[in-house]
A tleap script that builds the chain and sets N, CA, C and O, in Angstrom:
source leaprc.protein.ff14SB
mol = sequence {
  NTHR PRO ILE PRO SER THR SER THR PRO ILE
  PRO PRO THR PRO THR PRO VAL PRO SER THR
  SER THR PRO ILE PRO SER THR PRO THR ALA
  LEU PRO PRO SER PRO THR LEU SER PRO THR
  PRO THR LEU PRO SER GLY PHE THR ILE GLY
  ALA GLN VAL LYS VAL GLN THR ALA GLY ALA
  THR LEU ARG VAL ARG ILE ARG PRO GLY LEU
  ASP GLN GLY LEU VAL ALA ALA TYR THR SER
  GLY ASP ARG LEU THR LEU VAL GLY GLY PRO
  VAL GLU VAL ASP GLY ILE THR TRP TRP GLN
  VAL GLU GLY ALA ALA GLY ASN GLY TRP CYS
  ALA GLY GLN TYR LEU THR LEU ILE ALA PHE
  SER GLY GLN CPRO
}
set mol.1.N position { 76.700 -0.610 -58.047 }
set mol.1.CA position { 77.139 0.517 -57.269 }
set mol.1.C position { 75.938 0.888 -57.246 }
set mol.1.O position { 75.047 0.485 -57.993 }
set mol.2.N position { 75.844 1.704 -56.355 }
set mol.2.CA position { 74.230 2.437 -55.542 }
set mol.2.C position { 74.028 3.215 -56.463 }
set mol.2.O position { 74.844 3.705 -57.243 }
set mol.3.N position { 72.501 3.402 -56.374 }
set mol.3.CA position { 72.185 4.235 -57.540 }
set mol.3.C position { 71.602 5.525 -56.072 }
set mol.3.O position { 71.038 5.150 -55.044 }
set mol.4.N position { 71.870 6.661 -56.327 }
set mol.4.CA position { 71.888 7.643 -55.402 }
set mol.4.C position { 70.133 8.240 -55.506 }
set mol.4.O position { 69.673 8.511 -56.615 }
set mol.5.N position { 69.480 8.355 -54.541 }
set mol.5.CA position { 67.894 8.610 -53.967 }
set mol.5.C position { 68.363 10.134 -54.160 }
set mol.5.O position { 69.237 10.854 -53.677 }
set mol.6.N position { 67.239 10.273 -55.205 }
set mol.6.CA position { 66.769 11.794 -55.611 }
set mol.6.C position { 65.625 12.066 -54.467 }
set mol.6.O position { 65.055 13.153 -54.376 }
set mol.7.N position { 65.365 11.001 -53.644 }
set mol.7.CA position { 63.629 11.560 -52.672 }
set mol.7.C position { 64.568 11.901 -51.768 }
set mol.7.O position { 65.763 11.742 -51.521 }
set mol.8.N position { 63.319 12.578 -51.248 }
set mol.8.CA position { 63.597 13.301 -49.891 }
set mol.8.C position { 62.501 12.860 -48.821 }
set mol.8.O position { 61.347 12.753 -49.236 }
set mol.9.N position { 62.710 12.651 -47.757 }
set mol.9.CA position { 62.532 11.252 -47.035 }
set mol.9.C position { 61.222 12.528 -46.470 }
set mol.9.O position { 61.368 13.747 -46.552 }
set mol.10.N position { 60.148 11.892 -45.982 }
set mol.10.CA position { 58.664 11.908 -45.948 }
set mol.10.C position { 58.894 11.694 -44.201 }
set mol.10.O position { 59.249 10.647 -43.659 }
set mol.11.N position { 58.678 12.589 -43.738 }
set mol.11.CA position { 58.487 13.078 -42.342 }
set mol.11.C position { 56.897 11.869 -41.699 }
set mol.11.O position { 55.901 11.915 -42.421 }
set mol.12.N position { 56.845 11.182 -40.770 }
set mol.12.CA position { 55.604 10.367 -40.876 }
set mol.12.C position { 54.544 11.423 -39.986 }
set mol.12.O position { 54.803 12.368 -39.240 }
set mol.13.N position { 52.907 10.658 -40.531 }
set mol.13.CA position { 51.785 12.040 -39.846 }
set mol.13.C position { 51.369 11.250 -38.483 }
set mol.13.O position { 51.473 10.026 -38.408 }
set mol.14.N position { 51.050 11.788 -37.768 }
set mol.14.CA position { 50.749 11.541 -36.551 }
set mol.14.C position { 48.903 10.973 -36.802 }
set mol.14.O position { 47.983 11.515 -37.414 }
set mol.15.N position { 48.958 9.884 -36.144 }
set mol.15.CA position { 47.716 9.078 -35.949 }
set mol.15.C position { 46.728 9.921 -35.125 }
set mol.15.O position { 46.827 10.005 -33.901 }
set mol.16.N position { 45.598 10.656 -35.964 }
set mol.16.CA position { 44.382 11.201 -34.982 }
set mol.16.C position { 44.220 10.356 -33.565 }
set mol.16.O position { 44.327 9.151 -33.796 }
set mol.17.N position { 44.009 10.623 -32.266 }
set mol.17.CA position { 43.416 9.867 -31.158 }
set mol.17.C position { 42.570 10.553 -31.157 }
set mol.17.O position { 42.679 11.772 -31.287 }
set mol.18.N position { 41.153 9.724 -30.958 }
set mol.18.CA position { 39.671 10.100 -30.730 }
set mol.18.C position { 39.815 10.271 -29.293 }
set mol.18.O position { 40.578 9.780 -28.461 }
set mol.19.N position { 38.629 11.314 -29.229 }
set mol.19.CA position { 38.556 11.878 -27.840 }
set mol.19.C position { 37.423 10.855 -27.067 }
set mol.19.O position { 36.370 10.365 -27.475 }
set mol.20.N position { 38.013 10.780 -25.990 }
set mol.20.CA position { 37.765 9.810 -25.149 }
set mol.20.C position { 36.497 10.370 -23.557 }
set mol.20.O position { 35.993 9.609 -22.732 }
set mol.21.N position { 36.306 12.293 -23.676 }
set mol.21.CA position { 35.470 12.731 -23.201 }
set mol.21.C position { 33.940 12.276 -23.596 }
set mol.21.O position { 33.710 12.391 -24.800 }
set mol.22.N position { 32.641 11.685 -22.645 }
set mol.22.CA position { 31.415 11.812 -22.955 }
set mol.22.C position { 30.587 13.238 -23.083 }
set mol.22.O position { 30.553 14.082 -22.188 }
set mol.23.N position { 29.954 13.344 -24.309 }
set mol.23.CA position { 29.090 14.649 -24.487 }
set mol.23.C position { 28.162 14.322 -23.615 }
set mol.23.O position { 27.675 13.233 -23.312 }
set mol.24.N position { 27.902 15.813 -23.106 }
set mol.24.CA position { 26.948 16.310 -21.833 }
set mol.24.C position { 25.165 16.759 -22.751 }
set mol.24.O position { 25.019 17.782 -23.419 }
set mol.25.N position { 24.230 15.876 -22.559 }
set mol.25.CA position { 23.399 15.869 -23.207 }
set mol.25.C position { 22.874 17.831 -22.812 }
set mol.25.O position { 23.044 18.326 -21.697 }
set mol.26.N position { 22.332 18.517 -23.873 }
set mol.26.CA position { 21.999 19.722 -23.326 }
set mol.26.C position { 20.728 19.751 -22.622 }
set mol.26.O position { 20.470 20.764 -21.971 }
set mol.27.N position { 19.657 18.520 -22.664 }
set mol.27.CA position { 18.581 18.985 -21.631 }
set mol.27.C position { 18.653 17.421 -20.776 }
set mol.27.O position { 18.932 16.325 -21.261 }
set mol.28.N position { 18.296 17.763 -19.335 }
set mol.28.CA position { 18.167 16.355 -18.358 }
set mol.28.C position { 17.594 15.542 -19.257 }
set mol.28.O position { 16.998 15.665 -20.327 }
set mol.29.N position { 17.975 14.565 -18.445 }
set mol.29.CA position { 17.488 13.023 -18.832 }
set mol.29.C position { 16.265 12.841 -17.764 }
set mol.29.O position { 16.389 13.147 -16.578 }
set mol.30.N position { 15.188 12.357 -18.273 }
set mol.30.CA position { 14.149 11.850 -17.137 }
set mol.30.C position { 14.187 10.936 -16.228 }
set mol.30.O position { 14.218 9.763 -16.600 }
set mol.31.N position { 14.192 11.175 -15.164 }
set mol.31.CA position { 14.480 10.056 -14.098 }
set mol.31.C position { 12.896 8.850 -14.854 }
set mol.31.O position { 11.875 9.131 -15.480 }
set mol.32.N position { 13.478 7.561 -14.350 }
set mol.32.CA position { 12.572 6.586 -14.201 }
set mol.32.C position { 11.254 6.935 -13.603 }
set mol.32.O position { 11.565 7.823 -12.809 }
set mol.33.N position { 9.794 6.743 -13.498 }
set mol.33.CA position { 8.616 6.950 -12.611 }
set mol.33.C position { 9.239 6.063 -11.387 }
set mol.33.O position { 10.012 5.116 -11.527 }
set mol.34.N position { 8.772 6.537 -10.256 }
set mol.34.CA position { 8.808 5.671 -9.045 }
set mol.34.C position { 7.876 4.870 -8.983 }
set mol.34.O position { 6.787 5.121 -9.499 }
set mol.35.N position { 8.097 3.899 -8.421 }
set mol.35.CA position { 7.167 3.057 -8.525 }
set mol.35.C position { 6.071 2.842 -7.444 }
set mol.35.O position { 6.318 2.915 -6.240 }
set mol.36.N position { 4.837 2.570 -7.958 }
set mol.36.CA position { 3.822 2.592 -6.912 }
set mol.36.C position { 3.215 1.751 -5.983 }
set mol.36.O position { 2.912 0.571 -6.157 }
set mol.37.N position { 3.081 2.324 -5.143 }
set mol.37.CA position { 2.634 1.604 -3.590 }
set mol.37.C position { 1.602 1.313 -3.400 }
set mol.37.O position { 0.713 2.160 -3.491 }
set mol.38.N position { 1.307 -0.069 -3.043 }
set mol.38.CA position { 0.338 -0.611 -2.684 }
set mol.38.C position { -0.902 0.189 -1.740 }
set mol.38.O position { -0.384 0.714 -0.754 }
set mol.39.N position { -1.806 0.319 -1.778 }
set mol.39.CA position { -2.780 1.222 -0.306 }
set mol.39.C position { -2.358 0.242 0.582 }
set mol.39.O position { -2.085 -0.952 0.456 }
set mol.40.N position { -2.372 1.335 1.878 }
set mol.40.CA position { -2.627 -0.241 2.960 }
set mol.40.C position { -4.192 -0.465 3.354 }
set mol.40.O position { -5.030 0.334 3.771 }
set mol.41.N position { -4.242 -1.385 3.161 }
set mol.41.CA position { -5.839 -2.179 3.524 }
set mol.41.C position { -5.946 -1.394 5.052 }
set mol.41.O position { -5.145 -1.504 5.980 }
set mol.42.N position { -7.440 -0.405 4.999 }
set mol.42.CA position { -8.055 0.043 6.084 }
set mol.42.C position { -9.014 -0.725 6.948 }
set mol.42.O position { -9.746 -1.510 6.345 }
set mol.43.N position { -9.163 -0.625 8.471 }
set mol.43.CA position { -9.712 -1.582 9.182 }
set mol.43.C position { -11.283 -1.335 9.161 }
set mol.43.O position { -11.763 -0.218 9.354 }
set mol.44.N position { -11.956 -2.341 8.940 }
set mol.44.CA position { -13.280 -1.772 8.522 }
set mol.44.C position { -13.981 -0.998 10.248 }
set mol.44.O position { -13.813 -1.491 11.363 }
set mol.45.N position { -14.524 -0.081 10.009 }
set mol.45.CA position { -15.138 0.303 11.404 }
set mol.45.C position { -15.540 -0.040 12.412 }
set mol.45.O position { -16.694 -0.440 12.565 }
set mol.46.N position { -14.558 0.050 13.457 }
set mol.46.CA position { -14.979 -0.951 14.843 }
set mol.46.C position { -14.534 -1.903 15.186 }
set mol.46.O position { -14.742 -2.357 16.311 }
set mol.47.N position { -13.681 -2.552 14.163 }
set mol.47.CA position { -13.268 -3.363 14.248 }
set mol.47.C position { -11.881 -3.873 15.624 }
set mol.47.O position { -10.667 -3.720 15.485 }
set mol.48.N position { -12.446 -4.346 16.590 }
set mol.48.CA position { -11.190 -4.304 17.291 }
set mol.48.C position { -11.265 -5.568 18.534 }
set mol.48.O position { -12.326 -5.903 19.061 }
set mol.49.N position { -9.865 -6.199 18.881 }
set mol.49.CA position { -10.315 -7.319 19.926 }
set mol.49.C position { -11.413 -7.095 20.927 }
set mol.49.O position { -11.537 -6.097 21.636 }
set mol.50.N position { -12.102 -8.025 20.898 }
set mol.50.CA position { -13.789 -7.801 21.658 }
set mol.50.C position { -14.634 -7.596 20.914 }
set mol.50.O position { -15.698 -7.757 21.512 }
set mol.51.N position { -14.878 -7.178 19.388 }
set mol.51.CA position { -15.863 -7.066 18.709 }
set mol.51.C position { -17.101 -8.402 18.674 }
set mol.51.O position { -16.864 -9.561 19.015 }
set mol.52.N position { -18.109 -8.007 18.296 }
set mol.52.CA position { -19.237 -9.124 17.400 }
set mol.52.C position { -19.103 -8.980 16.826 }
set mol.52.O position { -18.771 -7.800 16.710 }
set mol.53.N position { -19.102 -9.741 15.615 }
set mol.53.CA position { -19.496 -9.666 13.781 }
set mol.53.C position { -20.038 -10.988 13.608 }
set mol.53.O position { -19.978 -12.017 14.281 }
set mol.54.N position { -20.620 -10.654 12.452 }
set mol.54.CA position { -21.284 -11.791 11.930 }
set mol.54.C position { -21.053 -11.716 10.251 }
set mol.54.O position { -21.048 -10.828 9.399 }
set mol.55.N position { -20.808 -13.639 10.305 }
set mol.55.CA position { -20.390 -13.921 8.923 }
set mol.55.C position { -21.091 -13.238 7.726 }
set mol.55.O position { -22.310 -13.141 7.868 }
set mol.56.N position { -20.630 -12.794 6.695 }
set mol.56.CA position { -21.566 -12.249 5.768 }
set mol.56.C position { -20.861 -13.134 4.096 }
set mol.56.O position { -20.374 -12.343 3.288 }
set mol.57.N position { -20.850 -14.386 3.764 }
set mol.57.CA position { -20.213 -15.286 2.677 }
set mol.57.C position { -21.478 -15.306 1.688 }
set mol.57.O position { -21.283 -16.173 0.837 }
set mol.58.N position { -22.651 -14.682 1.511 }
set mol.58.CA position { -23.520 -14.699 0.345 }
set mol.58.C position { -23.503 -16.565 0.022 }
set mol.58.O position { -22.905 -17.164 -0.872 }
set mol.59.N position { -24.360 -17.098 1.082 }
set mol.59.CA position { -24.599 -18.424 1.352 }
set mol.59.C position { -23.124 -19.461 0.992 }
set mol.59.O position { -23.094 -20.666 1.241 }
set mol.60.N position { -22.185 -18.826 0.481 }
set mol.60.CA position { -20.820 -19.908 0.470 }
set mol.60.C position { -20.004 -20.163 2.203 }
set mol.60.O position { -20.003 -19.027 2.675 }
set mol.61.N position { -19.640 -20.710 2.799 }
set mol.61.CA position { -18.951 -20.970 4.259 }
set mol.61.C position { -17.792 -20.652 4.489 }
set mol.61.O position { -16.816 -20.840 3.764 }
set mol.62.N position { -17.838 -20.124 5.572 }
set mol.62.CA position { -16.538 -19.172 5.611 }
set mol.62.C position { -15.273 -20.417 6.724 }
set mol.62.O position { -15.558 -20.912 7.814 }
set mol.63.N position { -13.850 -20.608 5.887 }
set mol.63.CA position { -13.275 -21.366 6.657 }
set mol.63.C position { -12.710 -20.330 7.475 }
set mol.63.O position { -12.555 -19.157 7.134 }
set mol.64.N position { -12.336 -20.985 8.877 }
set mol.64.CA position { -11.332 -20.614 10.037 }
set mol.64.C position { -10.379 -21.783 9.813 }
set mol.64.O position { -10.573 -22.982 9.613 }
set mol.65.N position { -9.298 -21.041 9.913 }
set mol.65.CA position { -8.000 -21.885 10.027 }
set mol.65.C position { -7.211 -21.962 11.101 }
set mol.65.O position { -7.522 -21.276 12.074 }
set mol.66.N position { -6.089 -22.761 11.157 }
set mol.66.CA position { -5.893 -22.691 12.564 }
set mol.66.C position { -4.415 -21.549 12.887 }
set mol.66.O position { -3.926 -21.293 13.987 }
set mol.67.N position { -3.901 -20.941 11.297 }
set mol.67.CA position { -3.027 -19.828 12.082 }
set mol.67.C position { -3.855 -19.123 10.472 }
set mol.67.O position { -4.738 -19.740 9.875 }
set mol.68.N position { -3.306 -17.735 10.023 }
set mol.68.CA position { -3.323 -16.812 9.180 }
set mol.68.C position { -2.915 -17.550 7.802 }
set mol.68.O position { -1.757 -17.960 7.866 }
set mol.69.N position { -3.433 -17.778 6.800 }
set mol.69.CA position { -2.578 -18.064 5.412 }
set mol.69.C position { -3.450 -18.781 4.960 }
set mol.69.O position { -4.369 -19.145 5.693 }
set mol.70.N position { -3.378 -19.189 3.560 }
set mol.70.CA position { -4.263 -19.655 2.745 }
set mol.70.C position { -3.740 -21.168 2.572 }
set mol.70.O position { -4.061 -21.924 1.655 }
set mol.71.N position { -2.947 -21.431 3.543 }
set mol.71.CA position { -2.247 -22.855 3.151 }
set mol.71.C position { -2.184 -23.735 4.838 }
set mol.71.O position { -1.647 -24.827 5.026 }
set mol.72.N position { -2.760 -23.045 5.696 }
set mol.72.CA position { -3.129 -23.269 6.772 }
set mol.72.C position { -4.451 -24.314 7.048 }
set mol.72.O position { -5.575 -24.131 6.581 }
set mol.73.N position { -4.125 -25.226 7.745 }
set mol.73.CA position { -4.854 -26.373 7.874 }
set mol.73.C position { -6.384 -25.373 8.479 }
set mol.73.O position { -6.247 -24.219 8.885 }
set mol.74.N position { -7.929 -26.165 8.422 }
set mol.74.CA position { -8.442 -26.063 8.885 }
set mol.74.C position { -9.458 -26.648 9.918 }
set mol.74.O position { -9.763 -27.840 9.963 }
set mol.75.N position { -9.953 -25.661 10.754 }
set mol.75.CA position { -10.453 -26.189 12.294 }
set mol.75.C position { -12.052 -25.925 12.100 }
set mol.75.O position { -12.789 -26.790 12.575 }
set mol.76.N position { -12.575 -24.964 11.536 }
set mol.76.CA position { -13.815 -25.015 11.707 }
set mol.76.C position { -14.577 -24.213 10.282 }
set mol.76.O position { -14.022 -23.318 9.643 }
set mol.77.N position { -15.789 -24.703 10.018 }
set mol.77.CA position { -16.605 -23.501 9.237 }
set mol.77.C position { -17.678 -22.418 9.869 }
set mol.77.O position { -18.154 -22.505 11.001 }
set mol.78.N position { -17.919 -21.529 9.048 }
set mol.78.CA position { -19.300 -20.805 9.721 }
set mol.78.C position { -20.241 -20.184 7.994 }
set mol.78.O position { -19.762 -19.830 6.917 }
set mol.79.N position { -21.425 -20.280 8.385 }
set mol.79.CA position { -22.458 -19.686 7.387 }
set mol.79.C position { -22.810 -18.471 7.549 }
set mol.79.O position { -22.878 -17.911 8.643 }
set mol.80.N position { -23.122 -17.849 6.202 }
set mol.80.CA position { -23.925 -16.819 6.611 }
set mol.80.C position { -24.674 -16.364 7.497 }
set mol.80.O position { -25.793 -16.861 7.366 }
set mol.81.N position { -24.589 -15.305 8.766 }
set mol.81.CA position { -25.153 -15.015 9.493 }
set mol.81.C position { -24.994 -15.616 10.494 }
set mol.81.O position { -25.923 -15.506 11.294 }
set mol.82.N position { -23.648 -16.617 10.980 }
set mol.82.CA position { -22.874 -16.997 12.427 }
set mol.82.C position { -22.825 -15.774 12.817 }
set mol.82.O position { -22.994 -14.784 12.104 }
set mol.83.N position { -22.579 -15.799 14.025 }
set mol.83.CA position { -21.855 -14.939 14.841 }
set mol.83.C position { -20.397 -15.041 15.515 }
set mol.83.O position { -20.146 -16.156 15.971 }
set mol.84.N position { -19.557 -14.225 15.632 }
set mol.84.CA position { -18.175 -14.769 16.132 }
set mol.84.C position { -17.519 -13.739 17.059 }
set mol.84.O position { -18.403 -13.164 17.695 }
set mol.85.N position { -16.677 -13.435 17.273 }
set mol.85.CA position { -15.654 -12.862 18.434 }
set mol.85.C position { -14.449 -12.911 17.959 }
set mol.85.O position { -13.651 -13.798 17.654 }
set mol.86.N position { -14.493 -11.250 17.957 }
set mol.86.CA position { -12.712 -11.119 17.312 }
set mol.86.C position { -12.037 -11.250 18.079 }
set mol.86.O position { -12.243 -10.323 18.863 }
set mol.87.N position { -10.750 -12.256 18.670 }
set mol.87.CA position { -10.358 -12.386 19.964 }
set mol.87.C position { -8.275 -12.168 19.782 }
set mol.87.O position { -7.390 -12.200 20.636 }
set mol.88.N position { -8.229 -11.931 18.041 }
set mol.88.CA position { -6.969 -11.244 17.595 }
set mol.88.C position { -6.762 -10.890 16.859 }
set mol.88.O position { -7.727 -11.142 16.138 }
set mol.89.N position { -5.814 -10.150 16.104 }
set mol.89.CA position { -5.638 -9.817 14.257 }
set mol.89.C position { -5.600 -8.242 14.642 }
set mol.89.O position { -5.751 -7.801 15.781 }
set mol.90.N position { -5.417 -7.640 13.712 }
set mol.90.CA position { -5.676 -8.011 12.049 }
set mol.90.C position { -4.068 -8.570 12.405 }
set mol.90.O position { -3.216 -8.367 13.269 }
set mol.91.N position { -4.246 -9.475 11.055 }
set mol.91.CA position { -2.686 -10.238 10.375 }
set mol.91.C position { -2.978 -10.197 8.817 }
set mol.91.O position { -4.043 -10.600 8.350 }
set mol.92.N position { -1.911 -9.660 8.022 }
set mol.92.CA position { -1.694 -9.477 6.752 }
set mol.92.C position { -0.899 -10.885 6.304 }
set mol.92.O position { 0.277 -11.114 6.586 }
set mol.93.N position { -1.672 -11.671 5.640 }
set mol.93.CA position { -0.871 -12.929 4.747 }
set mol.93.C position { -1.711 -13.308 3.513 }
set mol.93.O position { -2.928 -13.424 3.367 }
set mol.94.N position { -0.722 -13.455 2.713 }
set mol.94.CA position { -1.403 -14.176 1.444 }
set mol.94.C position { -2.110 -12.697 0.971 }
set mol.94.O position { -2.845 -13.041 0.044 }
set mol.95.N position { -2.218 -11.608 1.099 }
set mol.95.CA position { -2.602 -10.500 0.535 }
set mol.95.C position { -4.070 -10.087 1.827 }
set mol.95.O position { -4.400 -8.911 1.979 }
set mol.96.N position { -4.346 -10.530 2.137 }
set mol.96.CA position { -5.893 -10.881 2.597 }
set mol.96.C position { -5.590 -10.398 4.767 }
set mol.96.O position { -4.650 -10.724 5.493 }
set mol.97.N position { -6.689 -9.672 5.052 }
set mol.97.CA position { -6.349 -9.165 6.754 }
set mol.97.C position { -7.103 -10.422 7.014 }
set mol.97.O position { -8.177 -10.750 6.511 }
set mol.98.N position { -6.188 -11.246 8.101 }
set mol.98.CA position { -7.128 -12.184 8.995 }
set mol.98.C position { -7.223 -11.672 10.382 }
set mol.98.O position { -6.443 -10.859 10.877 }
set mol.99.N position { -8.500 -12.351 11.118 }
set mol.99.CA position { -8.906 -11.837 12.469 }
set mol.99.C position { -9.220 -13.175 12.886 }
set mol.99.O position { -9.815 -14.022 12.220 }
set mol.100.N position { -8.579 -13.333 14.528 }
set mol.100.CA position { -8.777 -14.422 15.085 }
set mol.100.C position { -10.115 -14.454 15.691 }
set mol.100.O position { -10.385 -13.446 16.344 }
set mol.101.N position { -10.955 -15.300 15.638 }
set mol.101.CA position { -11.926 -15.426 15.968 }
set mol.101.C position { -12.738 -16.560 16.668 }
set mol.101.O position { -12.825 -17.646 16.094 }
set mol.102.N position { -13.301 -16.378 17.803 }
set mol.102.CA position { -14.113 -17.296 18.955 }
set mol.102.C position { -15.660 -17.833 18.305 }
set mol.102.O position { -16.324 -16.891 17.873 }
set mol.103.N position { -16.267 -19.092 18.186 }
set mol.103.CA position { -17.545 -18.819 17.933 }
set mol.103.C position { -17.882 -20.677 18.415 }
set mol.103.O position { -16.959 -21.267 18.976 }
set mol.104.N position { -18.807 -21.211 18.226 }
set mol.104.CA position { -19.686 -22.121 18.666 }
set mol.104.C position { -18.786 -23.277 17.939 }
set mol.104.O position { -18.228 -24.153 18.601 }
set mol.105.N position { -18.709 -23.207 16.696 }
set mol.105.CA position { -17.885 -24.175 15.935 }
set mol.105.C position { -16.492 -24.266 15.856 }
set mol.105.O position { -15.969 -24.861 14.914 }
set mol.106.N position { -15.861 -23.762 16.708 }
set mol.106.CA position { -14.489 -23.471 16.958 }
set mol.106.C position { -14.064 -22.337 16.781 }
set mol.106.O position { -14.706 -21.380 16.349 }
set mol.107.N position { -12.145 -22.386 17.337 }
set mol.107.CA position { -12.003 -20.984 17.070 }
set mol.107.C position { -10.613 -21.057 16.060 }
set mol.107.O position { -10.175 -22.185 15.836 }
set mol.108.N position { -10.061 -20.132 15.578 }
set mol.108.CA position { -9.132 -20.160 14.237 }
set mol.108.C position { -9.185 -18.559 13.914 }
set mol.108.O position { -9.694 -17.657 14.579 }
set mol.109.N position { -8.414 -18.505 12.539 }
set mol.109.CA position { -8.371 -17.309 11.912 }
set mol.109.C position { -9.039 -17.564 10.621 }
set mol.109.O position { -8.852 -18.673 10.120 }
set mol.110.N position { -9.868 -16.626 9.936 }
set mol.110.CA position { -10.721 -16.227 9.092 }
set mol.110.C position { -10.100 -15.105 8.326 }
set mol.110.O position { -9.165 -14.662 8.993 }
set mol.111.N position { -10.246 -14.429 7.131 }
set mol.111.CA position { -10.333 -13.647 6.489 }
set mol.111.C position { -11.451 -12.402 6.500 }
set mol.111.O position { -12.614 -12.734 6.272 }
set mol.112.N position { -11.171 -10.993 6.750 }
set mol.112.CA position { -11.519 -10.312 7.622 }
set mol.112.C position { -12.572 -9.970 6.255 }
set mol.112.O position { -13.700 -9.985 6.747 }
set mol.113.N position { -12.662 -9.749 5.159 }
set mol.113.CA position { -13.557 -9.261 4.022 }
set mol.113.C position { -15.091 -10.515 4.267 }
set mol.113.O position { -16.091 -10.646 3.560 }
set mol.114.N position { -14.824 -10.998 5.108 }
set mol.114.CA position { -16.588 -11.918 5.228 }
set mol.114.C position { -16.847 -11.239 6.644 }
set mol.114.O position { -17.292 -12.034 7.472 }
set mol.115.N position { -16.719 -10.331 6.960 }
set mol.115.CA position { -17.247 -10.161 8.307 }
set mol.115.C position { -17.593 -8.853 8.641 }
set mol.115.O position { -16.694 -8.042 8.417 }
set mol.116.N position { -18.448 -8.479 9.029 }
set mol.116.CA position { -19.298 -7.349 9.591 }
set mol.116.C position { -19.439 -7.022 10.414 }
set mol.116.O position { -19.515 -8.032 11.115 }
set mol.117.N position { -19.628 -5.758 11.335 }
set mol.117.CA position { -19.401 -5.671 12.524 }
set mol.117.C position { -21.212 -5.686 13.185 }
set mol.117.O position { -22.175 -5.279 12.537 }
set mol.118.N position { -21.268 -6.230 14.514 }
set mol.118.CA position { -22.732 -6.459 15.367 }
set mol.118.C position { -22.420 -5.319 16.523 }
set mol.118.O position { -23.278 -4.437 16.542 }
set mol.119.N position { -21.541 -5.194 17.322 }
set mol.119.CA position { -21.419 -4.664 18.794 }
set mol.119.C position { -20.109 -5.006 18.942 }
set mol.119.O position { -19.638 -6.019 18.425 }
set mol.120.N position { -19.353 -4.086 19.742 }
set mol.120.CA position { -18.443 -3.957 20.683 }
set mol.120.C position { -18.856 -4.541 21.877 }
set mol.120.O position { -19.927 -4.053 22.237 }
set mol.121.N position { -18.354 -5.542 22.765 }
set mol.121.CA position { -18.430 -6.111 23.637 }
set mol.121.C position { -17.104 -6.106 25.279 }
set mol.121.O position { -17.033 -6.318 26.490 }
set mol.122.N position { -16.380 -5.722 24.157 }
set mol.122.CA position { -14.660 -5.957 25.389 }
set mol.122.C position { -14.172 -5.017 25.554 }
set mol.122.O position { -14.711 -3.968 25.203 }
set mol.123.N position { -12.818 -5.055 26.224 }
set mol.123.CA position { -12.573 -3.772 26.803 }
set mol.123.C position { -11.395 -2.995 25.181 }
set mol.123.O position { -10.791 -3.785 24.455 }
set mol.124.N position { -11.328 -1.649 24.972 }
set mol.124.CA position { -10.192 -1.435 24.340 }
set mol.124.C position { -8.975 -1.728 24.565 }
set mol.124.O position { -8.100 -1.385 23.770 }
savepdb mol mol.pdb
quit
């Protein structure tokens, strides 16, 4: 024979549901710093096509290359005090400002940091 139950059925309890909203911070978040820009190189005063320049290498040899760039072939070399004429440029390659030059030993491209202005003899 069945035994009568004297207990009262227990109603199910609801399961709590976690909140899905994202809390908003009370103070604004700082933006990441903006990147630092590299300065634009400035041309030496008077450097322009047709200018006469002098090599200043403190005794080292100035290498003149077939095209702007450290990996380009050599076509000539000049020593400190040699005079050249600017015929092209400037061009930025490998972080260097290159100028196309003409001189007695040959024509090509060299790093402008080793040149100083003598005089201007061409058309602007």
